[in-house]
C-alpha positions in Angstrom: -47.8 160.9 -111.5 -48.8 157.7 -109.7 -48.1 154.5 -111.6 -51.3 152.6 -112.4 -51.8 149.4 -110.4 -51.0 146.2 -112.3 -54.2 144.3 -113.3 -55.2 141.4 -111.0 -57.1 138.3 -112.0 -60.8 138.4 -111.0 -61.9 135.2 -112.7 -60.9 131.5 -112.8 -58.2 129.7 -110.8 -56.0 132.8 -110.6 -58.7 134.7 -108.7 -59.4 131.7 -106.5 -55.7 131.5 -105.5 -55.7 135.2 -104.6 -58.8 134.7 -102.5 -57.4 131.6 -100.9 -54.2 133.3 -99.8 -56.0 136.4 -98.5 -54.5 138.5 -101.2 -50.9 137.6 -100.6 -50.6 136.0 -104.0 -51.8 138.3 -106.8 -51.6 136.9 -110.4 -52.3 138.9 -113.6 -55.4 138.0 -115.5 -55.1 134.9 -117.7 -55.6 134.8 -121.5 -59.3 133.9 -121.2 -60.0 136.7 -118.8 -58.2 139.2 -120.9 -60.2 138.1 -124.0 -63.4 138.4 -122.0 -62.6 142.0 -121.0 -61.6 142.9 -124.5 -65.0 141.5 -125.8 -66.9 143.6 -123.1 -65.0 146.7 -124.1 -65.8 146.1 -127.8 -69.5 145.7 -127.0 -69.5 148.9 -124.9 -68.0 151.0 -127.6 -69.7 154.2 -128.8 -71.0 153.5 -132.2 -71.7 157.1 -133.0 -75.4 156.9 -133.5 -78.2 154.5 -134.3 -77.2 151.1 -135.6 -79.3 148.2 -137.0 -78.2 144.6 -136.9 -80.3 142.3 -139.1 -80.4 138.5 -138.6 -81.2 136.5 -141.7 -81.7 133.0 -143.2 -84.8 132.2 -145.3 -85.0 128.7 -143.8 -87.1 128.2 -140.7 -85.4 126.8 -137.6 -82.1 128.4 -138.5 -81.7 130.1 -135.2 -82.7 133.7 -136.2 -85.0 134.4 -133.3 -82.7 132.9 -130.7 -79.8 135.0 -132.2 -81.8 138.2 -132.0 -82.7 137.5 -128.4 -79.3 136.5 -127.2 -77.6 139.4 -129.0 -80.1 141.9 -127.5 -79.6 140.3 -124.1 -75.8 140.5 -124.3 -75.7 144.1 -125.5 -78.4 145.0 -123.0 -76.4 143.4 -120.1 -73.0 144.8 -121.0 -74.1 148.3 -122.2 -77.4 148.9 -120.4 -80.8 149.7 -122.1 -81.6 151.5 -125.3 -81.7 148.1 -127.1 -84.6 146.8 -129.1 -85.3 143.4 -130.6 -87.8 143.8 -133.4 -89.6 140.9 -135.1 -90.0 142.0 -138.7 -91.5 138.7 -139.8 -94.0 139.3 -142.6 -96.4 136.8 -141.1 -96.6 135.1 -137.7 -93.3 135.5 -135.9 -92.0 133.7 -132.7 -89.9 136.4 -131.1 -92.7 137.5 -128.8 -93.2 133.8 -127.7 -89.5 133.3 -126.9 -89.2 136.6 -125.0 -90.5 137.4 -121.5 -94.2 138.5 -121.3 -95.1 142.0 -120.3 -98.3 143.7 -119.0 -99.7 143.8 -122.5 -99.7 141.6 -125.7 -99.6 144.3 -128.3 -97.6 143.8 -131.5 -96.3 145.8 -134.4 -99.8 145.6 -136.0 -101.2 147.7 -133.0 -98.4 150.1 -133.5 -99.1 150.5 -137.2 -102.7 151.3 -136.4 -101.6 154.0 -134.0 -98.7 155.5 -136.0 -100.5 158.9 -136.1 -99.8 159.1 -132.3 -96.1 159.3 -133.0 -96.0 161.5 -136.2 -94.2 164.8 -136.1 -93.1 165.7 -132.6 -95.6 163.5 -130.9 -94.8 160.4 -128.9 -92.7 159.8 -125.8 -91.0 156.8 -124.3 -93.9 156.2 -122.0 -96.2 156.1 -125.0 -93.9 153.5 -126.8 -94.0 151.2 -123.8 -97.6 150.5 -124.7 -96.3 148.6 -127.8 -92.9 147.1 -126.8 -92.4 144.5 -124.1 -89.8 145.2 -121.4 -87.5 142.2 -120.8 -86.6 143.0 -117.1 -83.1 141.6 -116.3 -82.4 141.3 -120.0 -82.2 145.1 -120.2 -83.8 145.4 -123.6 -87.3 145.6 -125.2 -89.1 143.5 -127.7 -91.4 144.7 -130.6 -93.3 141.5 -131.5 -94.8 140.7 -134.9 -98.4 139.7 -135.4 -99.0 136.5 -133.4 -102.2 135.6 -135.3 -102.0 132.8 -137.8 -104.6 134.7 -139.9 -102.8 138.1 -140.1 -104.1 140.7 -142.5 -102.1 142.6 -145.1 -98.4 142.1 -145.6 -96.1 144.7 -144.1 -94.9 147.2 -146.7 -91.5 148.9 -147.1 -93.1 152.2 -146.2 -94.5 150.7 -143.0 -91.1 149.3 -142.0 -89.6 152.8 -142.6 -92.2 154.6 -140.5 -91.8 152.2 -137.6 -88.0 152.3 -137.8 -88.1 156.1 -137.7 -90.2 156.1 -134.6 -88.2 153.5 -132.6 -84.9 155.2 -133.6 -85.9 158.1 -131.4 -85.7 155.9 -128.3 -83.1 153.2 -129.1 -79.4 153.2 -130.0 -79.3 149.5 -131.1 -82.0 147.7 -133.1 -81.8 143.9 -133.7 -84.1 142.9 -136.5 -85.5 139.3 -136.8 -86.6 138.5 -140.4 -89.0 136.2 -142.1 -88.4 133.6 -144.7 -89.5 135.5 -147.8 -86.6 137.4 -149.3 -88.9 139.0 -151.8 -91.2 140.5 -149.2 -91.1 144.3 -149.1 -90.3 144.5 -145.4 -87.5 142.0 -145.8 -85.9 144.1 -148.5 -86.5 147.3 -146.5 -84.7 145.8 -143.5 -81.7 144.9 -145.8 -81.5 148.5 -147.1 -81.4 149.8 -143.5 -78.8 147.3 -142.2 -75.5 148.3 -140.7 -74.4 144.8 -139.8 -75.7 141.6 -141.2 -75.7 138.3 -139.1 -76.3 135.0 -141.0 -77.5 132.2 -138.8 -77.7 128.5 -139.6 -77.9 125.2 -137.8 -74.9 122.9 -138.4 -76.8 121.1 -141.2 -76.2 121.1 -144.9 -79.7 122.2 -145.8 -79.6 125.2 -143.4 -76.1 126.2 -144.7 -77.2 125.7 -148.3 -80.2 128.0 -147.8 -77.9 130.6 -146.2 -75.4 130.3 -149.1 -78.1 130.9 -151.7 -79.4 133.9 -149.8 -75.9 135.4 -150.0 -76.0 134.8 -153.7 -79.2 136.8 -153.9 -77.8 139.6 -151.8 -74.7 139.8 -154.0 -76.8 139.8 -157.1 -78.9 142.7 -155.8 -75.8 144.9 -155.2 -75.2 144.2 -151.5 -71.7 142.7 -151.8 -70.3 144.8 -149.1 -73.0 143.8 -146.6 -72.1 140.1 -147.4 -68.4 140.6 -147.0 -68.8 142.3 -143.6 -71.4 139.8 -142.3 -70.9 137.6 -139.2 -71.9 134.0 -139.7 -73.2 132.1 -136.6 -73.5 128.3 -136.7 -75.7 126.8 -134.0 -74.4 123.4 -132.8 -76.7 120.4 -132.1 -76.3 118.1 -129.0 -73.9 115.9 -131.0 -71.5 116.5 -133.9 -72.2 113.1 -135.4 -72.7 113.2 -139.2 -72.0 116.9 -139.4 -69.4 118.3 -141.9 -68.7 121.3 -139.8 -65.3 122.1 -141.4 -66.9 122.4 -144.9 -69.5 124.8 -143.6 -66.9 126.9 -141.8 -64.7 127.1 -144.9 -67.5 128.2 -147.2 -68.7 131.0 -145.0 -65.2 132.1 -143.9 -64.4 132.7 -147.6 -67.5 134.8 -148.0 -68.1 136.6 -144.7 -66.0 138.5 -142.2 -66.1 135.9 -139.5 -67.7 132.5 -138.6 -68.5 131.7 -134.9 -70.0 128.7 -133.2 -73.0 128.9 -130.8 -72.9 126.0 -128.4 -75.8 123.7 -127.8 -78.0 124.8 -124.8 -80.8 122.7 -123.6 -82.8 125.7 -122.4 -82.7 127.2 -125.9 -83.7 123.9 -127.5 -86.7 123.6 -125.2 -88.6 126.4 -127.0 -89.4 128.1 -123.7 -89.0 131.8 -123.1 -85.3 132.6 -122.6 -83.9 134.2 -119.5 -80.3 135.5 -119.5 -79.7 134.4 -115.9 -80.7 130.8 -116.7 -78.2 130.3 -119.5 -74.9 128.4 -118.8 -71.7 130.4 -118.5 -70.4 128.6 -121.6 -73.4 129.9 -123.7 -73.1 133.5 -122.2 -69.4 133.6 -123.0 -69.9 132.3 -126.6 -72.6 134.9 -127.3 -70.4 137.6 -125.8 -67.8 136.6 -128.4 -70.4 136.8 -131.1 -71.6 140.1 -129.9 -68.1 141.5 -129.9 -67.7 140.4 -133.6 -71.0 142.2 -134.4 -69.8 145.3 -132.5 -66.6 145.4 -134.5 -68.6 145.9 -137.6 -70.7 148.7 -136.1 
């Protein structure tokens, strides 16, 4: 049998050296490239069926929506389609605003009104495209929450269950953005359906404290395993001045499976719709590392 070829560096200075010498010097991949390939392989694993990742922190501005978008983008880019980002906010959510716009502006409310079209054996992918927003180069879709500040009734647990049953026919990975009310029926229903929990926070004491209290609530309601297997993501500000980052890392490292840092990105901080191709390499690599940690739990 032929001996497999030794791996050759395709990234960084080692790859540049090979190119500069017209292939005469061939170096093995460095540590950073090896880790990158391992992370990609982890994200591309077969998870054996539908998986739901739920992103939580009851405090607004904790980075939940950004995390849902960047995780969906990363999985979409590295795995290819069948990825949905779903805004399960019980009131007005912002996922649809931070995502790319599509040919329609329908939301989960429109889908709830038309659930009868999907019951039983009814409903095809083409029908669902009337309610989800394709993200083009992001290789995933978005199901936005009601974008009206004067929304009607709150989403119930039954409504969450019905919508999840429908989207599960067409997607292998669902990333759920949550609201700020842990007592809301749809928030609780999302927890019950979660395979992997992601806790987001900004590198501030108030954001971390709110996340810690939410973990207390989850543990008190019998979800200890969900907490222990959770991935914590700390979003960094432009400067680390006056931030006790080690204390935040220690606390969540003791309670959750892993703690990872999301670097500051001016594009994200601007509040504009996020495009994967416009992100810095540093940000893309960091979110690939986060996505690999999430995939490990799936």
